[in-house]
N, C-alpha and C positions, 0 to 999 in steps of 0.2 A: 531476548536476543543476547547472546554471548558477547561481552566486550563493549556493549553500548551502554553509554551512561545517560540517564534521564537529564534532560535539559529544561523542561518545562512541565507544568500541569495544565492540562486543558479540560474544558467541559464538553460532554457529548450528550446527545439525544439518541436513544435506542428506538428501533422500530416499534416498540410498545409505547414510546412516548416518555419512558423514564429519563431522568437527567443524572448524569454521573460524572465523576472527576477521574481523570487517569492520567498518569505521567507519561511524556513523550520525549523521544530522541529523534536524532537524524543521522543514521549510518549510511555508509556506501553499500548498496545491494549490488549483487552480481548474479545474473541469470542468463544462461545460453550465450556467455560471452559479452553481454551488455552490461553496463555499469551506470548507475546513477545514484544520487543522494535522494532519499525519501523519509517523510516524517513517519515514524513508527509509534504506535500505542503500546504500553507496557500494560497488558491485561491482567486480570486476577484469574483465580483458579477456574471459575464457572464461566468466565468470557469466551466467546466464540473466536477461533482462529481463522482469519482471513487476510489473503493477499489482495488488496483492493485494486479497483480499476486505475486509481491514480498511479499506484506502483508500476502496474503492467504497462500503461500508456507511457510512463517515464523511461521504462527500459526497452521501448518499441517492440512490446510483445501483445499478442492477442490470443484468445482462446479459440481453439479449432474445435467447434461443438461436434462435427461430424466424427472425429476420431479422439475426442476428448483429451487433446494435448495442447501444449503452448506452440506458437509459431511466431517468427519475426514478421513485423507488419511491413517493413521496407519503407515506411513513412511515419512521421510522428502526427499525432492528432493534435489540432490546434483550435482554439475557441477564439476567434476574432471577427470583428465586423469587417465586411467588404465593402 
């Protein structure tokens, strides 16, 4: 990401079970008029490029699978005991 500086190195486990270390940073993201800070991972050349569920939820967005687009959720997802 242009202009974002690494602030930490974190360990990750891939879907294949491999462990690897990557630098991370926390930029301000903006999509469809919504803004939020999110932790991003500085991938290497052969790493996959993914906008994760955390980033989408943090921006109040979700995937509309019917027309393959992003849409605003209108509410934020929360994980809390009731």
